[in-house]
A tleap script that builds the chain and sets N, CA, C and O, in Angstrom:
source leaprc.protein.ff14SB
mol = sequence {
  NMET TYR GLU HIE HIE LYS GLN PRO LEU ALA
  PRO ARG ALA THR PHE TYR LYS ARG VAL LEU
  LYS ASN VAL VAL THR ALA GLY LEU ILE MET
  LEU VAL CYS LEU ALA ILE GLY ILE ALA GLY
  TYR HIE TYR TRP GLY GLU ALA SER TRP ILE
  ASP SER LEU HIE ASN ALA SER MET ILE LEU
  SER GLY MET GLY PRO VAL ILE GLU MET PRO
  THR VAL THR GLY LYS ILE PHE SER SER VAL
  TYR ALA LEU PHE SER GLY VAL VAL PHE ILE
  THR ASN VAL GLY ILE ILE LEU ALA PRO ALA
  ILE HIE ARG LEU PHE HIE ARG LEU HIE LEU
  GLU GLU CLYS
}
set mol.1.N position { 0.799 -1.440 0.324 }
set mol.1.CA position { -0.265 -0.028 0.052 }
set mol.1.C position { 0.886 0.823 -0.003 }
set mol.1.O position { 1.269 0.974 -1.163 }
set mol.2.N position { 1.735 1.578 1.059 }
set mol.2.CA position { 2.421 2.682 0.775 }
set mol.2.C position { 4.242 2.077 0.401 }
set mol.2.O position { 4.620 0.929 0.168 }
set mol.3.N position { 4.888 3.113 0.459 }
set mol.3.CA position { 6.480 2.968 -0.060 }
set mol.3.C position { 7.416 1.077 0.959 }
set mol.3.O position { 7.573 0.764 2.139 }
set mol.4.N position { 7.650 0.596 0.019 }
set mol.4.CA position { 9.224 -0.240 1.306 }
set mol.4.C position { 9.900 0.498 2.006 }
set mol.4.O position { 10.138 1.652 1.650 }
set mol.5.N position { 10.531 -0.219 3.609 }
set mol.5.CA position { 11.600 1.024 3.318 }
set mol.5.C position { 12.470 0.560 2.741 }
set mol.5.O position { 13.132 0.091 3.667 }
set mol.6.N position { 13.097 0.281 1.667 }
set mol.6.CA position { 13.845 0.226 0.855 }
set mol.6.C position { 13.765 1.501 0.191 }
set mol.6.O position { 14.707 2.256 -0.049 }
set mol.7.N position { 12.099 1.726 -0.184 }
set mol.7.CA position { 12.136 3.027 -0.976 }
set mol.7.C position { 12.670 4.248 -0.206 }
set mol.7.O position { 13.301 4.090 0.839 }
set mol.8.N position { 12.282 6.133 -1.002 }
set mol.8.CA position { 12.623 6.742 -0.480 }
set mol.8.C position { 11.372 7.377 0.101 }
set mol.8.O position { 10.228 7.098 -0.257 }
set mol.9.N position { 11.622 8.036 0.799 }
set mol.9.CA position { 10.207 8.579 1.576 }
set mol.9.C position { 9.748 8.913 0.888 }
set mol.9.O position { 10.529 9.319 0.028 }
set mol.10.N position { 7.979 9.143 0.435 }
set mol.10.CA position { 7.252 9.824 -0.482 }
set mol.10.C position { 7.278 10.924 -0.134 }
set mol.10.O position { 7.455 11.258 1.037 }
set mol.11.N position { 7.104 11.706 -1.092 }
set mol.11.CA position { 7.334 13.280 -1.318 }
set mol.11.C position { 6.016 13.900 -0.308 }
set mol.11.O position { 5.490 12.872 0.119 }
set mol.12.N position { 5.432 14.815 0.129 }
set mol.12.CA position { 4.610 15.282 0.977 }
set mol.12.C position { 3.223 15.627 0.282 }
set mol.12.O position { 2.173 15.903 0.861 }
set mol.13.N position { 3.499 15.536 -1.381 }
set mol.13.CA position { 1.992 15.764 -1.848 }
set mol.13.C position { 1.213 14.500 -2.171 }
set mol.13.O position { 0.043 14.536 -2.551 }
set mol.14.N position { 2.030 13.183 -1.976 }
set mol.14.CA position { 1.726 11.757 -1.796 }
set mol.14.C position { 1.209 11.498 -0.562 }
set mol.14.O position { 0.332 10.651 -0.394 }
set mol.15.N position { 1.626 12.083 0.222 }
set mol.15.CA position { 1.184 12.087 1.886 }
set mol.15.C position { 0.236 12.493 1.933 }
set mol.15.O position { -0.663 11.773 2.366 }
set mol.16.N position { -0.100 14.019 1.463 }
set mol.16.CA position { -0.900 14.347 2.244 }
set mol.16.C position { -2.304 14.184 0.837 }
set mol.16.O position { -3.453 14.618 0.924 }
set mol.17.N position { -1.832 13.610 -0.061 }
set mol.17.CA position { -3.131 12.394 -0.857 }
set mol.17.C position { -3.283 11.336 -0.084 }
set mol.17.O position { -4.388 10.836 -0.294 }
set mol.18.N position { -2.589 10.686 0.830 }
set mol.18.CA position { -2.699 9.804 1.822 }
set mol.18.C position { -3.371 9.532 2.530 }
set mol.18.O position { -3.843 8.413 2.735 }
set mol.19.N position { -3.670 11.029 3.354 }
set mol.19.CA position { -4.319 11.421 4.735 }
set mol.19.C position { -5.401 12.162 3.988 }
set mol.19.O position { -6.360 12.671 4.569 }
set mol.20.N position { -5.239 12.202 2.825 }
set mol.20.CA position { -7.095 12.663 2.485 }
set mol.20.C position { -7.762 11.714 1.995 }
set mol.20.O position { -8.978 11.748 2.186 }
set mol.21.N position { -7.240 10.695 1.295 }
set mol.21.CA position { -7.869 9.768 1.283 }
set mol.21.C position { -8.334 8.256 2.434 }
set mol.21.O position { -9.005 7.226 2.374 }
set mol.22.N position { -7.278 9.153 3.604 }
set mol.22.CA position { -8.244 7.839 4.389 }
set mol.22.C position { -8.763 8.927 5.680 }
set mol.22.O position { -9.350 8.597 6.711 }
set mol.23.N position { -8.450 9.960 5.364 }
set mol.23.CA position { -10.033 10.271 6.364 }
set mol.23.C position { -11.497 10.343 5.238 }
set mol.23.O position { -12.666 10.321 5.625 }
set mol.24.N position { -11.148 10.410 4.149 }
set mol.24.CA position { -12.726 10.417 3.307 }
set mol.24.C position { -13.426 8.661 3.963 }
set mol.24.O position { -14.534 8.335 4.390 }
set mol.25.N position { -12.275 7.980 3.774 }
set mol.25.CA position { -12.574 6.635 3.836 }
set mol.25.C position { -13.532 6.270 4.839 }
set mol.25.O position { -14.661 5.835 4.611 }
set mol.26.N position { -12.880 6.525 6.261 }
set mol.26.CA position { -12.923 6.880 7.830 }
set mol.26.C position { -13.865 7.531 7.615 }
set mol.26.O position { -14.655 7.132 8.471 }
set mol.27.N position { -14.679 8.773 6.684 }
set mol.27.CA position { -15.773 9.423 6.905 }
set mol.27.C position { -16.892 8.672 6.228 }
set mol.27.O position { -18.046 8.972 6.532 }
set mol.28.N position { -16.678 7.792 5.401 }
set mol.28.CA position { -18.063 7.025 4.672 }
set mol.28.C position { -18.152 6.039 5.182 }
set mol.28.O position { -18.960 5.291 4.632 }
set mol.29.N position { -17.331 5.373 6.638 }
set mol.29.CA position { -17.696 4.494 6.759 }
set mol.29.C position { -18.286 4.888 8.229 }
set mol.29.O position { -18.878 3.908 8.682 }
set mol.30.N position { -18.324 6.138 9.234 }
set mol.30.CA position { -19.186 7.286 9.505 }
set mol.30.C position { -20.013 6.767 9.594 }
set mol.30.O position { -20.368 5.929 10.423 }
set mol.31.N position { -20.709 7.393 8.305 }
set mol.31.CA position { -21.910 7.752 7.171 }
set mol.31.C position { -22.450 6.599 7.312 }
set mol.31.O position { -23.523 6.859 7.857 }
set mol.32.N position { -22.367 5.084 7.116 }
set mol.32.CA position { -22.679 3.765 7.063 }
set mol.32.C position { -23.186 3.423 8.345 }
set mol.32.O position { -24.377 3.254 8.610 }
set mol.33.N position { -22.026 3.310 9.296 }
set mol.33.CA position { -22.360 2.871 10.633 }
set mol.33.C position { -23.538 4.314 10.924 }
set mol.33.O position { -24.426 3.871 11.652 }
set mol.34.N position { -23.739 5.418 10.689 }
set mol.34.CA position { -24.877 5.828 11.144 }
set mol.34.C position { -26.006 5.499 11.110 }
set mol.34.O position { -26.941 5.381 11.902 }
set mol.35.N position { -25.714 5.283 9.532 }
set mol.35.CA position { -27.194 5.095 8.993 }
set mol.35.C position { -27.787 3.835 9.466 }
set mol.35.O position { -28.833 3.345 9.039 }
set mol.36.N position { -27.128 3.417 10.266 }
set mol.36.CA position { -26.903 1.550 10.730 }
set mol.36.C position { -27.278 1.795 11.960 }
set mol.36.O position { -27.400 0.811 12.690 }
set mol.37.N position { -27.510 2.898 12.425 }
set mol.37.CA position { -27.618 3.412 13.985 }
set mol.37.C position { -29.039 4.003 14.037 }
set mol.37.O position { -29.976 3.637 14.747 }
set mol.38.N position { -28.999 4.864 13.250 }
set mol.38.CA position { -30.867 5.448 12.328 }
set mol.38.C position { -31.928 4.958 12.444 }
set mol.38.O position { -33.004 5.010 13.041 }
set mol.39.N position { -31.260 4.371 11.588 }
set mol.39.CA position { -32.221 2.538 11.018 }
set mol.39.C position { -33.153 1.961 12.469 }
set mol.39.O position { -34.365 2.020 12.675 }
set mol.40.N position { -31.976 1.370 13.378 }
set mol.40.CA position { -31.991 0.960 14.493 }
set mol.40.C position { -33.007 1.766 15.070 }
set mol.40.O position { -34.195 1.821 14.753 }
set mol.41.N position { -32.456 2.325 15.873 }
set mol.41.CA position { -32.591 3.532 16.749 }
set mol.41.C position { -34.835 3.632 16.249 }
set mol.41.O position { -35.778 3.759 17.031 }
set mol.42.N position { -34.839 3.551 15.307 }
set mol.42.CA position { -35.972 3.923 14.764 }
set mol.42.C position { -36.553 2.436 14.638 }
set mol.42.O position { -37.058 1.442 15.158 }
set mol.43.N position { -36.398 2.650 14.284 }
set mol.43.CA position { -37.759 0.099 13.808 }
set mol.43.C position { -36.908 0.214 14.986 }
set mol.43.O position { -36.370 1.320 14.931 }
set mol.44.N position { -36.608 -0.307 15.834 }
set mol.44.CA position { -36.481 -1.081 17.081 }
set mol.44.C position { -36.666 -0.879 18.078 }
set mol.44.O position { -37.303 -1.494 18.933 }
set mol.45.N position { -35.719 0.696 18.106 }
set mol.45.CA position { -36.558 1.481 19.494 }
set mol.45.C position { -37.788 2.683 19.420 }
set mol.45.O position { -38.218 3.531 20.202 }
set mol.46.N position { -38.040 2.331 18.280 }
set mol.46.CA position { -39.316 3.135 18.186 }
set mol.46.C position { -39.272 4.787 18.303 }
set mol.46.O position { -40.244 5.430 18.699 }
set mol.47.N position { -38.231 5.283 17.975 }
set mol.47.CA position { -37.935 6.470 18.622 }
set mol.47.C position { -37.878 7.500 17.063 }
set mol.47.O position { -37.891 7.002 15.937 }
set mol.48.N position { -37.820 8.889 17.332 }
set mol.48.CA position { -38.634 9.483 15.803 }
set mol.48.C position { -36.932 9.553 15.301 }
set mol.48.O position { -35.857 9.583 15.899 }
set mol.49.N position { -37.328 9.558 13.998 }
set mol.49.CA position { -35.630 10.194 12.406 }
set mol.49.C position { -34.900 11.158 14.129 }
set mol.49.O position { -33.826 10.928 14.683 }
set mol.50.N position { -35.986 12.201 14.542 }
set mol.50.CA position { -34.362 12.730 14.888 }
set mol.50.C position { -34.609 12.493 16.413 }
set mol.50.O position { -35.371 13.328 16.901 }
set mol.51.N position { -34.159 11.584 17.239 }
set mol.51.CA position { -34.375 11.230 18.292 }
set mol.51.C position { -32.576 10.079 17.885 }
set mol.51.O position { -31.413 10.202 18.270 }
set mol.52.N position { -33.346 8.997 16.882 }
set mol.52.CA position { -32.141 8.175 16.097 }
set mol.52.C position { -31.801 8.916 15.505 }
set mol.52.O position { -32.291 8.600 14.420 }
set mol.53.N position { -31.112 10.026 15.310 }
set mol.53.CA position { -30.383 10.871 14.186 }
set mol.53.C position { -29.004 10.964 16.075 }
set mol.53.O position { -28.051 10.235 16.351 }
set mol.54.N position { -29.399 11.761 16.603 }
set mol.54.CA position { -29.386 12.204 17.871 }
set mol.54.C position { -28.408 10.370 18.550 }
set mol.54.O position { -27.252 9.949 18.572 }
set mol.55.N position { -29.357 10.022 18.841 }
set mol.55.CA position { -28.861 8.770 19.806 }
set mol.55.C position { -27.138 8.027 19.166 }
set mol.55.O position { -26.054 7.685 19.638 }
set mol.56.N position { -27.909 8.107 17.690 }
set mol.56.CA position { -26.969 7.048 16.992 }
set mol.56.C position { -25.359 8.222 17.001 }
set mol.56.O position { -24.387 7.479 16.867 }
set mol.57.N position { -25.089 9.107 17.069 }
set mol.57.CA position { -24.467 10.236 16.666 }
set mol.57.C position { -23.563 9.426 17.733 }
set mol.57.O position { -22.731 8.533 17.575 }
set mol.58.N position { -24.187 10.266 19.192 }
set mol.58.CA position { -23.869 10.140 20.128 }
set mol.58.C position { -23.385 9.343 20.603 }
set mol.58.O position { -22.486 9.790 21.314 }
set mol.59.N position { -23.487 7.653 20.667 }
set mol.59.CA position { -23.227 6.294 20.426 }
set mol.59.C position { -21.878 6.052 19.542 }
set mol.59.O position { -20.902 5.580 20.127 }
set mol.60.N position { -21.833 6.206 18.840 }
set mol.60.CA position { -20.893 6.636 17.464 }
set mol.60.C position { -19.828 7.307 18.098 }
set mol.60.O position { -18.686 6.854 18.177 }
set mol.61.N position { -20.197 8.357 18.535 }
set mol.61.CA position { -18.257 9.299 19.001 }
set mol.61.C position { -17.860 8.776 20.521 }
set mol.61.O position { -16.761 8.795 21.076 }
set mol.62.N position { -19.046 8.338 20.964 }
set mol.62.CA position { -18.287 7.904 22.174 }
set mol.62.C position { -18.657 8.085 23.086 }
set mol.62.O position { -18.261 7.407 24.033 }
set mol.63.N position { -19.901 9.408 23.314 }
set mol.63.CA position { -20.918 10.096 24.109 }
set mol.63.C position { -21.647 8.960 24.948 }
set mol.63.O position { -21.073 8.852 26.031 }
set mol.64.N position { -22.431 8.308 24.860 }
set mol.64.CA position { -22.884 7.446 25.418 }
set mol.64.C position { -24.721 7.623 24.926 }
set mol.64.O position { -25.117 7.951 23.808 }
set mol.65.N position { -25.366 7.379 25.826 }
set mol.65.CA position { -26.862 7.047 24.646 }
set mol.65.C position { -27.367 8.484 25.749 }
set mol.65.O position { -26.771 8.753 26.791 }
set mol.66.N position { -28.805 9.409 25.112 }
set mol.66.CA position { -29.477 10.292 25.303 }
set mol.66.C position { -30.490 9.873 25.298 }
set mol.66.O position { -31.091 10.501 26.170 }
set mol.67.N position { -31.344 8.950 24.727 }
set mol.67.CA position { -33.056 8.266 24.786 }
set mol.67.C position { -33.048 7.202 25.744 }
set mol.67.O position { -31.956 6.777 26.121 }
set mol.68.N position { -33.937 6.790 26.121 }
set mol.68.CA position { -34.190 5.467 26.788 }
set mol.68.C position { -34.377 4.956 25.973 }
set mol.68.O position { -34.314 5.525 24.884 }
set mol.69.N position { -34.818 3.150 26.106 }
set mol.69.CA position { -36.056 2.310 25.186 }
set mol.69.C position { -36.291 1.262 25.752 }
set mol.69.O position { -35.737 0.356 26.374 }
set mol.70.N position { -37.770 1.773 25.196 }
set mol.70.CA position { -39.005 1.902 25.628 }
set mol.70.C position { -38.850 -0.019 25.475 }
set mol.70.O position { -39.227 -0.572 26.507 }
set mol.71.N position { -38.464 -0.798 24.588 }
set mol.71.CA position { -38.898 -1.494 23.923 }
set mol.71.C position { -37.799 -2.752 24.426 }
set mol.71.O position { -36.763 -2.282 24.897 }
set mol.72.N position { -37.849 -4.111 24.406 }
set mol.72.CA position { -37.299 -4.823 24.280 }
set mol.72.C position { -35.505 -5.250 23.604 }
set mol.72.O position { -34.359 -5.342 24.044 }
set mol.73.N position { -36.263 -5.406 22.267 }
set mol.73.CA position { -35.446 -5.178 20.744 }
set mol.73.C position { -35.075 -4.014 20.738 }
set mol.73.O position { -34.183 -4.042 19.890 }
set mol.74.N position { -35.140 -3.014 21.095 }
set mol.74.CA position { -34.871 -1.361 21.247 }
set mol.74.C position { -32.986 -1.736 22.414 }
set mol.74.O position { -31.838 -1.765 21.969 }
set mol.75.N position { -33.383 -1.910 23.626 }
set mol.75.CA position { -31.821 -2.530 24.242 }
set mol.75.C position { -31.232 -2.895 23.511 }
set mol.75.O position { -30.339 -2.275 22.934 }
set mol.76.N position { -31.713 -4.505 23.244 }
set mol.76.CA position { -31.110 -5.334 22.563 }
set mol.76.C position { -30.162 -4.588 21.430 }
set mol.76.O position { -28.936 -4.482 21.423 }
set mol.77.N position { -31.164 -4.093 20.449 }
set mol.77.CA position { -30.001 -3.118 19.135 }
set mol.77.C position { -29.434 -2.100 19.625 }
set mol.77.O position { -28.399 -1.773 19.045 }
set mol.78.N position { -29.804 -1.363 20.655 }
set mol.78.CA position { -28.680 -0.592 21.341 }
set mol.78.C position { -27.226 -1.394 22.366 }
set mol.78.O position { -26.232 -0.679 22.242 }
set mol.79.N position { -27.000 -2.395 23.097 }
set mol.79.CA position { -26.509 -2.734 23.464 }
set mol.79.C position { -25.228 -2.881 21.990 }
set mol.79.O position { -24.085 -2.432 22.069 }
set mol.80.N position { -25.764 -3.565 20.819 }
set mol.80.CA position { -24.876 -4.134 20.187 }
set mol.80.C position { -24.280 -3.266 19.202 }
set mol.80.O position { -23.132 -3.359 18.768 }
set mol.81.N position { -25.145 -2.423 18.886 }
set mol.81.CA position { -24.611 -1.324 18.074 }
set mol.81.C position { -23.761 -0.310 19.589 }
set mol.81.O position { -23.054 0.552 19.067 }
set mol.82.N position { -23.674 -0.222 21.126 }
set mol.82.CA position { -22.821 0.411 21.182 }
set mol.82.C position { -21.664 -0.072 21.171 }
set mol.82.O position { -20.830 0.832 21.125 }
set mol.83.N position { -20.851 -1.923 21.211 }
set mol.83.CA position { -19.898 -2.226 21.295 }
set mol.83.C position { -19.798 -2.505 20.012 }
set mol.83.O position { -18.684 -2.927 19.700 }
set mol.84.N position { -20.694 -2.405 19.010 }
set mol.84.CA position { -19.897 -2.229 17.402 }
set mol.84.C position { -19.181 -0.904 17.195 }
set mol.84.O position { -18.025 -0.888 16.773 }
set mol.85.N position { -20.095 0.617 17.594 }
set mol.85.CA position { -19.523 1.879 17.807 }
set mol.85.C position { -18.657 1.790 17.966 }
set mol.85.O position { -17.947 2.216 17.055 }
set mol.86.N position { -18.032 1.279 19.012 }
set mol.86.CA position { -16.366 1.226 19.904 }
set mol.86.C position { -15.773 0.975 19.043 }
set mol.86.O position { -14.820 1.703 18.762 }
set mol.87.N position { -16.142 -0.407 18.078 }
set mol.87.CA position { -15.259 -1.053 17.102 }
set mol.87.C position { -14.285 -0.045 15.504 }
set mol.87.O position { -13.163 -0.035 14.998 }
set mol.88.N position { -15.726 0.689 15.286 }
set mol.88.CA position { -15.524 1.490 14.593 }
set mol.88.C position { -15.078 2.860 14.067 }
set mol.88.O position { -14.935 3.565 13.069 }
set mol.89.N position { -14.921 2.751 15.718 }
set mol.89.CA position { -14.424 4.379 16.531 }
set mol.89.C position { -12.879 3.882 15.928 }
set mol.89.O position { -12.196 4.071 14.922 }
set mol.90.N position { -12.789 3.056 17.336 }
set mol.90.CA position { -10.911 2.731 17.404 }
set mol.90.C position { -10.809 2.634 16.161 }
set mol.90.O position { -10.074 3.518 15.723 }
set mol.91.N position { -11.458 1.551 14.909 }
set mol.91.CA position { -10.568 1.470 13.701 }
set mol.91.C position { -11.107 2.972 12.711 }
set mol.91.O position { -11.123 2.779 11.495 }
set mol.92.N position { -11.312 3.662 12.948 }
set mol.92.CA position { -11.861 5.097 12.334 }
set mol.92.C position { -10.202 6.163 12.917 }
set mol.92.O position { -9.610 7.101 12.382 }
set mol.93.N position { -10.074 5.731 13.647 }
set mol.93.CA position { -8.529 5.909 14.134 }
set mol.93.C position { -7.614 6.139 13.703 }
set mol.93.O position { -6.953 7.141 13.429 }
set mol.94.N position { -7.503 4.306 13.569 }
set mol.94.CA position { -6.286 3.626 12.938 }
set mol.94.C position { -6.014 4.087 11.571 }
set mol.94.O position { -4.981 4.322 10.944 }
set mol.95.N position { -7.359 4.146 11.290 }
set mol.95.CA position { -7.440 4.402 9.513 }
set mol.95.C position { -7.083 5.516 8.989 }
set mol.95.O position { -6.632 5.592 7.846 }
set mol.96.N position { -7.329 7.027 10.177 }
set mol.96.CA position { -7.274 8.163 10.103 }
set mol.96.C position { -5.443 8.567 10.373 }
set mol.96.O position { -4.916 9.569 9.890 }
set mol.97.N position { -4.704 7.525 11.243 }
set mol.97.CA position { -3.170 8.358 11.254 }
set mol.97.C position { -2.411 6.864 10.922 }
set mol.97.O position { -1.610 6.478 11.774 }
set mol.98.N position { -2.622 6.039 9.764 }
set mol.98.CA position { -1.869 5.786 9.587 }
set mol.98.C position { -1.145 5.842 8.910 }
set mol.98.O position { -0.188 5.068 8.948 }
set mol.99.N position { -1.295 6.922 7.850 }
set mol.99.CA position { -0.510 7.609 6.999 }
set mol.99.C position { 0.834 7.986 7.603 }
set mol.99.O position { 2.000 7.781 7.265 }
set mol.100.N position { 0.188 8.677 8.722 }
set mol.100.CA position { 1.401 9.532 9.854 }
set mol.100.C position { 2.527 8.579 10.444 }
set mol.100.O position { 3.747 8.734 10.419 }
set mol.101.N position { 1.664 7.405 11.055 }
set mol.101.CA position { 2.059 6.628 11.727 }
set mol.101.C position { 3.697 5.568 10.810 }
set mol.101.O position { 4.678 5.039 11.332 }
set mol.102.N position { 3.260 5.678 9.315 }
set mol.102.CA position { 3.910 4.613 8.672 }
set mol.102.C position { 4.857 5.785 8.326 }
set mol.102.O position { 5.989 5.421 8.644 }
set mol.103.N position { 4.880 6.805 7.907 }
set mol.103.CA position { 6.017 7.897 7.476 }
set mol.103.C position { 6.567 8.318 8.322 }
set mol.103.O position { 7.722 8.302 7.897 }
set mol.104.N position { 6.608 8.846 9.598 }
set mol.104.CA position { 7.092 8.294 10.699 }
set mol.104.C position { 8.012 7.598 10.999 }
set mol.104.O position { 9.056 8.150 11.346 }
set mol.105.N position { 7.909 5.820 10.955 }
set mol.105.CA position { 8.315 4.724 11.323 }
set mol.105.C position { 9.124 4.923 9.731 }
set mol.105.O position { 10.138 5.621 9.741 }
set mol.106.N position { 8.892 4.609 9.040 }
set mol.106.CA position { 9.295 4.770 7.343 }
set mol.106.C position { 10.858 6.342 7.864 }
set mol.106.O position { 12.015 6.164 7.484 }
set mol.107.N position { 10.644 7.042 8.314 }
set mol.107.CA position { 11.696 8.735 8.619 }
set mol.107.C position { 12.819 7.624 9.621 }
set mol.107.O position { 13.930 7.267 9.230 }
set mol.108.N position { 12.299 7.298 10.722 }
set mol.108.CA position { 13.282 7.116 11.247 }
set mol.108.C position { 13.845 5.360 10.751 }
set mol.108.O position { 15.046 5.416 11.015 }
set mol.109.N position { 13.614 4.155 10.285 }
set mol.109.CA position { 14.716 3.655 9.610 }
set mol.109.C position { 15.327 4.436 8.465 }
set mol.109.O position { 16.550 4.293 8.444 }
set mol.110.N position { 15.030 4.926 7.865 }
set mol.110.CA position { 15.935 5.427 6.680 }
set mol.110.C position { 17.011 6.412 7.497 }
set mol.110.O position { 18.010 6.683 6.831 }
set mol.111.N position { 16.966 6.922 8.682 }
set mol.111.CA position { 18.032 7.625 9.659 }
set mol.111.C position { 18.449 6.741 10.425 }
set mol.111.O position { 19.067 6.981 11.463 }
set mol.112.N position { 18.150 5.568 9.988 }
set mol.112.CA position { 19.194 3.944 10.767 }
set mol.112.C position { 19.929 3.686 9.505 }
set mol.112.O position { 20.819 2.936 9.906 }
set mol.113.N position { 20.201 3.905 7.649 }
set mol.113.CA position { 20.943 3.176 7.319 }
set mol.113.C position { 22.137 4.498 7.153 }
set mol.113.O position { 23.282 4.251 6.772 }
savepdb mol mol.pdb
quit
């Protein structure tokens, strides 16, 4: 995906393109996961669309739930979605930081030679 450790460090323009690509990828992942949360809270949690958006956004960002789930299926969905959102959040941080971490390690490896 990125340059091999024996290759020279990529130019800054290439690095910035990688960062932009990864931020867009992470954003798309977040939008898909937000849509899953909105639909789940609306249909299984019997929340209004705006409350579903609000709750899914808060869960996905790591802040926590803001509405009470009145149904058993809503509570089960909320539990599963919270666990899923934690994994998505951590994954997105990794996707966003990957180009910078790779560049740092590549630069450190180049200095060893």
